[in-house]
C-alpha positions, 0 to 999 in steps of 0.5 A: 319587690324582687329578691335574690338569695345566695348561700355563701360558703362561710355558713351565711346567706345573702339576701338582696332585694329590689323595689324597682318593680314597684317604681321605687328606687331602693335596693337592700342587702343583708346577711343571715346566719344559716342557709336558704330556709333561714334567709326566707324566714327573715325576708319578710322582716327585712322587707318590712324594715326597709319599707318602714325605714324608707317610707318616704320613697313609697307612694301612698295609695290613692284615697278612694272616693266615698259615696258621699263625695261622689254626690 
């Protein structure tokens, strides 16, 4: 995930995220009250929400073979 944080002149900050680097066609944008520090603290929550709300877009990890399956 990549993100861009832009402080606005009205006391809010815009957070934009993009999951293209993970092969997922999903972008998100939100506003938070405050500056860059407030945006950075909210970034993790915003990312988790997007991943949960659009879980169908994210591929599941490949299951690892156990030793029993390899025999």
